[in-house]
Steps between C-alpha positions, in 0.01 A plus 500: 500500500416823680693812407595688817389864510737780586422741783418766240256268324321419824424871549318516167150362448388270222351685205271197455309623807369804312178490299505710184306777675745493792795519261343790311464691827860427603632616164301824499613583853859447382449731204459241221213459253204287607493301176842353579327260739346316205841465334658373821219246552550366149875478552451316831217263422483456125863528393612362841804724532677458833732801483384862493802581284354281222187718472652702218184690405508673839706817559826430677390717791193277553703180475738638761212602726342154479830325576558722802155444649389148400613144443325282243508166680526426873452123495755218492442128436644283779364156411291315242332164558312287247243236591550139390229531233672818368170692518574717805791739546565670834729802528653647813570871463712729713383856558730799530467502882597132532146362548372219278186403310394210279315494168364203306447431129253220422502350153194351332592407146608820328340724763687640798335629818705723730429503872622833640584594858377833642652502850802364685320265738134534601312627804188281473633178652277258308563160660548314170748743342880504535519873422245559774745355751750773416509842657398778264817686405367763261295571189657462159529815292343508153846471345575186700176345381567595137859377527368148564289515185773648281768255613277197449359621171856527373570146625187331370424699187136578577267526798136431420345551843607687812367406841575687821502178702860491620634624832291754686149643487465723192215711638709594805749651256221655300654810342825333395318200350257721309781718365689193383184383322457840336851468353443137398181603321626827351512517118831686527616258765469122492153485340379195693126454455314572823299178472828311528573647846350350817529641852450239770404606850454311825193718550591865564150640472599867470752414234241308296274805508787728392580261217141515382517880491811494278288411193801310362326162465782319679417134560427431869563181697401475867623231741186359660633175653205467736133582442425609858653763730609269784700259285643777283628688804661179627709436187540867400544690830470849346137407423424569866530869405377488140198273518364278225189720495717803419681310225172382345371859512812623323458229232141614446627855457769382255240327285258792509774742391671283240238251383776238508511146631787437743668189643478354848815303576456213742795314651387142571627389840441138599250468786460877539294668228384217272175397667178461302359785704787724389412429138133578562591841645715578194211407269274727703748785451492442124131587496578859597846551345637412155835329549714213383629257761868416481587195712863476615614188689706608799874497438715389796669779696772442760374555852134453406299193611245521220481213250433494127192308386528191281381520137199289601407744780527791255275321250243431770494867601464609136195274456313726743492768230392292200140627502584861587551787257859539617796473265745295704867476405749267669843664509773271370778436745815649355833578660454322834836325466679839501266668754355721226135398530222712647581596860859370498704815420736594781818665360708457814619840614852599609552559872 
């Protein structure tokens, strides 16, 4: 259960929100040695100490300073649900200001994939997404993103892959998401291989270009969901402002800068975006861009009239790609019975 924070704790920020460079700068400005940041990172992320007083190699004055200015964790677990097949775990977390987020762990044999949230709510209003029906409350801080990982790593023993596919649009919280990834990837931090981290975007073109310029080789997934502008803008209203042409241009830039193949995610909605002509347009796109196609049958969302396709209808759509060069993956449906599948995260907020 969630541990309530005192008023004093709420005034202090999470030390998890600081990259090692940020922490070095803070320490030097406070009169401490720069190299102490490496020690603190190792205490936090490798030895997993959760009290500054336990960091015995640090001078007492530094331990006191850290305790006065920072908290180590700002997240509390409110609920935990497990799917009937035991392969999906959904966690409801409470933030220090009373807002809530959800995270999901998906099991596949001995491998665990963690689906992280990056915002409380979402501003994009995609018609097929429960989170999109929420108002955007705020961005998550790097420490709140890392807190999800650390809590669930402790619970499940190991996390093999991290996907920013939970609540919110990661590229609209760009700096905080990137800083959390820097800490996840840091050798002195959590040392998660960069190829095991995927950022999924609904199609924030400027963010895709910024990601390409990072030279971090982060895996990219882009929600396509419709191969033409008119249909895409209908099911993803923000696409009226960020057109499909802009998104395709950003994907070209990403590939030119990184040399990497990316993934187009495609939510299959019965009677909406599964026509033969839709498949032909996707195949045409594959002749100019190098991407994998990840097909995701629509998961029911309260208040939405869309319908999920039958397995037969999915198979018929997939047959349209059998002679193309595309690598097509059908996403397995996991966690629908606990509203933990793609597009179903809601984390009901307090009044």
